[in-house]
C-alpha positions in Angstrom: 0.0 0.0 0.0 1.2 3.5 -0.8 0.4 4.7 2.8 2.8 2.1 4.1 5.5 3.3 1.7 5.2 6.8 3.1 5.3 5.3 6.7 8.5 3.5 5.8 10.1 6.6 4.4 9.1 8.5 7.6 10.6 5.8 9.8 13.8 5.8 7.7 14.2 9.6 8.2 13.5 9.3 11.9 16.2 6.8 12.5 19.0 9.3 12.0 17.6 12.7 13.1 15.6 13.9 16.1 12.5 15.6 14.8 8.9 16.2 15.8 6.1 14.1 14.3 5.0 17.1 12.2 8.5 17.7 10.9 8.9 14.0 9.9 5.6 14.0 8.1 6.4 17.2 6.3 9.8 16.0 5.2 8.4 12.7 4.0 5.8 14.4 1.9 8.3 16.9 0.5 10.6 14.0 -0.5 7.7 12.3 -2.3 6.8 15.6 -4.0 10.3 15.7 -5.6 9.3 12.6 -7.5 6.0 14.1 -8.6 7.1 17.6 -9.6 5.7 17.3 -13.1 2.2 17.3 -11.6 2.7 20.5 -9.6 2.3 24.2 -10.5 4.5 25.3 -7.6 7.0 23.8 -5.3 7.6 24.6 -1.6 11.1 25.4 -0.3 12.2 23.2 2.6 14.0 25.5 5.1 16.1 23.4 7.5 17.5 25.7 10.2 18.9 25.5 13.8 20.1 27.9 16.4 23.4 26.0 16.9 25.8 23.8 15.0 25.6 20.0 15.4 21.8 20.0 15.4 21.3 17.5 12.6 21.1 19.7 9.5 23.9 18.1 7.6 22.7 14.6 8.6 19.2 15.4 7.3 20.8 16.6 4.0 22.7 13.3 3.7 19.5 11.3 4.3 17.6 13.4 1.7 20.4 12.7 -0.8 19.3 9.0 -0.6 15.6 9.7 -1.0 14.9 12.6 -3.3 14.7 12.7 -7.1 18.1 13.6 -8.7 19.8 15.1 -5.6 22.2 18.0 -6.4 24.3 19.2 -3.4 25.1 22.8 -4.2 27.6 23.9 -1.5 30.6 23.8 -3.9 29.2 24.4 -7.3 29.6 27.5 -9.3 26.6 29.6 -10.2 27.1 29.1 -13.9 27.2 25.3 -13.5 24.2 25.3 -11.2 22.1 27.2 -13.8 22.9 24.7 -16.5 22.4 21.7 -14.1 18.9 22.9 -13.2 18.1 23.4 -16.9 19.3 19.9 -18.0 18.6 17.7 -15.0 15.6 19.3 -13.2 17.3 18.2 -9.9 16.4 18.5 -6.3 18.7 21.3 -5.0 20.2 20.7 -1.6 22.0 23.9 -0.6 24.1 23.5 2.5 25.5 26.5 4.4 22.8 28.6 2.8 23.2 31.3 5.5 26.6 32.2 3.9 25.1 32.3 0.4 22.5 34.9 1.4 25.1 37.1 3.0 27.6 37.0 0.1 27.3 39.8 -2.4 29.0 37.8 -5.1 26.2 35.2 -5.1 23.6 37.6 -6.4 22.8 35.5 -9.5 22.2 32.4 -7.3 19.9 34.4 -5.0 17.9 35.5 -8.0 17.5 31.9 -9.1 16.4 30.8 -5.7 13.8 33.6 -5.4 12.3 32.9 -8.8 12.2 29.1 -8.8 9.1 28.2 -6.9 6.6 28.4 -9.8 6.5 26.5 -13.0 7.5 28.4 -16.2 9.6 31.0 -14.5 13.0 31.6 -16.0 16.1 33.6 -15.0 18.0 35.7 -17.4 21.8 35.8 -17.6 24.3 37.1 -20.1 26.1 34.3 -21.9 27.9 33.4 -25.0 31.6 33.8 -25.9 31.8 37.4 -24.9 28.9 37.6 -22.4 26.8 39.5 -24.9 24.0 37.0 -25.4 20.9 37.1 -23.3 20.1 33.5 -22.2 17.0 32.3 -20.4 17.4 29.4 -17.9 14.4 27.5 -16.4 14.8 27.6 -12.6 11.8 25.5 -11.4 12.9 22.6 -9.3 12.5 21.5 -5.6 15.0 23.3 -3.4 16.0 22.9 0.2 18.2 25.2 2.3 20.3 24.3 5.3 21.8 26.9 7.6 22.0 28.5 11.0 19.5 31.1 12.2 16.7 32.8 10.3 18.8 33.6 7.3 16.1 33.4 4.6 14.7 36.7 3.2 11.0 37.2 3.5 10.3 36.4 -0.1 11.7 32.9 0.5 10.6 32.2 4.0 7.0 32.9 3.2 7.1 30.1 0.6 9.1 27.7 2.7 8.1 24.8 5.0 10.2 25.5 8.2 12.1 22.6 9.8 13.8 24.0 12.9 16.1 21.4 14.4 17.5 21.4 17.9 20.6 19.7 19.2 19.6 16.4 20.6 20.1 15.4 24.3 21.6 12.3 25.7 18.1 11.0 26.2 17.4 11.1 22.4 19.6 8.4 20.8 19.7 8.1 17.0 21.3 5.6 14.7 24.7 6.4 13.3 24.5 7.0 9.5 27.0 4.9 7.7 26.3 5.6 4.1 27.7 2.3 2.8 25.4 0.4 5.1 22.1 2.4 4.6 22.5 3.5 1.0 20.9 0.4 -0.5 17.9 0.7 1.7 17.6 4.5 1.0 17.9 4.1 -2.8 15.3 1.3 -2.7 12.8 3.6 -1.0 13.6 6.3 -3.6 13.0 3.9 -6.5 9.7 2.7 -4.9 8.5 6.3 -4.5 9.3 7.0 -8.2 7.5 3.8 -9.3 4.4 4.7 -7.2 4.1 8.3 -8.1 5.2 8.2 -11.8 1.9 6.7 -13.0 -0.1 8.9 -10.8 1.0 12.3 -12.3 -2.3 12.9 -14.2 -4.4 12.2 -11.0 -2.1 14.5 -9.0 -2.4 17.2 -11.6 -6.2 17.1 -11.5 -6.3 16.9 -7.7 -7.8 19.8 -5.8 -7.2 18.9 -2.2 -9.0 20.5 0.7 -7.0 23.4 2.1 -7.5 24.3 5.8 -8.9 27.7 6.3 -6.2 28.5 8.9 -3.5 28.7 6.2 -2.8 31.9 4.4 -2.4 32.1 0.6 1.3 31.4 0.4 1.1 28.5 2.9 -1.8 27.0 0.8 0.4 27.2 -2.3 3.3 25.5 -0.5 1.2 22.7 1.0 -1.2 21.9 -1.8 1.0 19.5 -3.8 1.9 17.8 -0.5 -1.8 17.5 0.4 -2.5 15.9 -3.0 0.1 13.2 -2.3 -1.2 12.6 1.2 -4.7 12.2 -0.1 -3.5 9.8 -2.8 -1.8 7.7 -0.2 -4.8 7.6 2.0 -5.1 5.9 5.4 -4.1 8.5 8.1 -1.8 10.6 5.8 -4.4 13.2 4.8 -4.9 14.0 8.5 -1.2 13.9 9.2 -0.4 16.3 6.3 -3.0 18.9 7.4 -1.9 18.6 11.1 1.7 19.2 10.1 0.7 22.2 8.0 -1.2 23.8 10.9 1.7 23.2 13.3 4.5 24.4 11.0 2.8 27.0 8.8 -0.2 28.4 10.7 0.0 32.2 10.3 -0.8 32.5 14.1 2.3 30.4 14.8 4.6 32.0 12.3 6.4 35.2 13.2 6.4 37.9 10.6 9.9 39.2 10.6 9.4 42.2 8.3 10.3 45.4 10.0 7.0 47.1 9.1 5.1 44.2 10.7 7.1 44.4 13.8 6.7 48.2 13.9 2.9 47.9 13.5 2.8 45.3 16.3 4.8 47.6 18.6 2.7 50.6 17.8 -0.4 48.6 18.5 1.0 47.6 21.9 1.7 51.3 22.6 -1.8 52.4 21.9 -3.3 49.5 23.8 -1.1 50.0 26.9 -1.6 53.7 27.1 -5.2 53.9 26.1 -4.6 57.2 24.2 -5.9 57.9 20.7 -3.2 60.2 19.5 0.5 60.6 20.0 3.0 63.3 19.2 5.7 61.8 16.9 8.5 62.2 19.5 6.3 60.7 22.2 5.5 57.7 20.1 9.2 57.1 19.4 9.9 57.3 23.1 7.4 54.6 23.7 8.7 52.4 20.9 12.2 52.6 22.3 11.0 51.0 25.5 10.7 47.6 23.7 14.0 46.1 24.5 13.7 43.3 21.9 12.8 45.6 19.1 15.4 47.7 17.1 13.9 51.2 17.5 16.3 52.3 20.2 19.3 51.2 18.2 18.2 51.9 14.6 21.3 52.1 12.5 23.4 53.1 15.5 20.9 55.6 17.0 17.3 56.1 18.1 14.9 55.9 15.1 14.1 59.3 13.8 10.7 60.8 12.8 11.8 60.4 9.2 12.8 56.8 9.7 9.4 56.0 11.3 7.6 57.8 8.5 9.5 55.9 5.9 8.6 52.5 7.4 4.9 53.4 7.6 4.8 54.9 4.1 4.0 51.5 2.5 0.7 51.4 4.4 -0.1 55.1 3.5 0.2 56.1 7.1 1.6 59.7 7.4 2.1 62.2 10.2 -0.8 64.7 10.6 -1.7 67.6 12.9 -2.9 66.2 16.2 -4.0 68.0 19.4 -1.7 67.0 22.2 -0.7 68.8 25.4 -2.8 71.8 24.6 -1.3 72.4 21.2 -1.5 71.2 17.6 1.7 69.2 16.7 2.7 66.6 14.1 1.9 63.0 15.2 -0.3 60.0 14.6 -3.9 59.0 15.5 -5.1 55.5 16.4 -7.6 55.5 13.5 -4.8 55.7 11.0 -3.5 52.3 11.9 -6.7 50.3 12.1 -6.7 48.9 8.6 -3.0 48.0 8.7 -3.4 46.3 12.0 -6.3 44.3 10.6 -4.6 43.3 7.4 -1.0 42.7 8.7 -1.5 41.6 12.3 -5.0 40.2 12.0 -6.2 42.3 15.0 -9.1 44.7 15.2 -9.3 47.8 17.3 -10.6 47.5 20.9 -12.9 50.5 21.0 -13.0 50.5 24.8 -10.4 53.3 24.9 -10.4 55.6 27.9 -11.6 59.2 27.5 -9.1 61.7 26.3 -7.4 63.8 28.8 -7.8 67.6 28.8 -4.5 68.0 27.1 -5.5 65.7 24.2 -9.1 66.8 23.7 -9.6 68.5 20.3 -9.8 72.3 20.3 -13.6 72.3 20.0 -13.6 71.2 23.6 -14.4 73.7 26.3 -11.2 72.7 28.2 -8.9 73.8 25.4 -6.8 76.8 26.6 -8.0 79.2 24.0 -11.7 78.4 24.3 -12.5 81.7 26.0 -10.7 83.8 23.5 -12.4 82.4 20.4 -14.8 84.5 18.3 -18.4 84.3 19.6 -20.2 81.3 18.1 -17.0 79.6 16.9 -17.5 76.5 19.2 -21.0 75.9 17.7 -19.5 75.9 14.2 -16.6 73.7 15.2 -19.0 71.0 16.4 -20.2 70.7 12.7 -16.8 69.3 11.8 -15.7 67.5 15.0 -16.8 64.1 13.6 -14.7 64.6 10.5 -11.7 65.2 12.7 -12.4 62.0 14.7 -12.6 60.1 11.4 -9.3 61.6 10.2 -10.9 63.2 7.2 -9.7 66.6 8.1 -7.1 68.0 10.6 -7.7 70.2 13.6 -6.4 73.2 11.7 -8.7 72.6 8.8 -11.7 72.2 11.1 -11.0 75.7 12.6 -10.6 77.2 9.1 -13.9 75.7 7.9 -15.7 77.0 11.0 -14.3 80.5 10.5 -15.4 80.4 6.9 -18.9 79.4 8.0 -19.0 82.4 10.4 -17.8 84.7 7.6 -20.6 83.4 5.3 -23.2 83.8 8.1 -22.1 87.4 8.8 -22.3 88.2 5.1 -25.8 86.8 5.0 -24.8 83.9 2.6 -26.7 80.7 3.3 
């Protein structure tokens, strides 16, 4: 039975590396996927990471070499050779020490290939020919796995990767020593059996539309769909195993968004929630952000983040400074309402509207406790109330509200309706 074959592959992997059940299931399905790539529109990256050396990354790569379709270790291969190997062999790329690759400026061509190679039909362009004057297109679609220390993958890759985070095993977690000459025949036999099983099933896999858990985001669905199709084809308990592994490893609520703007939005949300205020002067907001010790705002490029730096990060979400009434005066700053859509879309949180009442220093200038209330023109307060709601909805600024009210007074004095 095909389900028993997957179980055998899973057991083979688990003999040599300490992993969780979800990780073993994910690796087993990814290995199977390399033998059924022709049926897939996209291929997930396998990102094998650890916090420390000697955590099993190299051992897992060695095990995968025995199981996947056309393994191509790429630690010591030139970029030019790799492009041509992917074009001719359609291999499974096993990139060891990938953390160094993504730091090296001279490997820009390789990083471009890795970024583009998750979807069928995508090509990478390079200059070739005798004098490097000919534009050549290279197919880059193939299964790829990365092995390295730390969170080295850029967001464009990590969002499309199945994360396998290994930990150094303890003395209470024994594993079998991998002697390649002893286990190679068994591993290659499993590889051939996977190819023999999945080869005739490519049409069915291509037509499959497996159920996708609602908890997964769009990119996680793209990554796991070809693996779900294989699990459904195998049957038995593998459909449930596959979806449980996906929810454990790729659930958006479990994954940390490492983009700086996402971290900034999360910290700003925490500031508003903890203080209960609805508006902040820019410098005051920065002061609050710098209190988060694990965030980079207090040491942003060697100094405290500036108002310009804050504005630059928020620009992508169309959030800009605006006039706000704080401490009895109109200053440049931010209002809570400006962040609500970004919080909902990026963080998946909605505003808690149980915000405490504004202090006298923060109340808008149409309030009777504003310092200049007694010196305004007669009737100005009544006209200001016409536009107070527009200010609260961030459609106009405090200054614009006063100007509109004064214009209404001028029209009324002139007898213009």
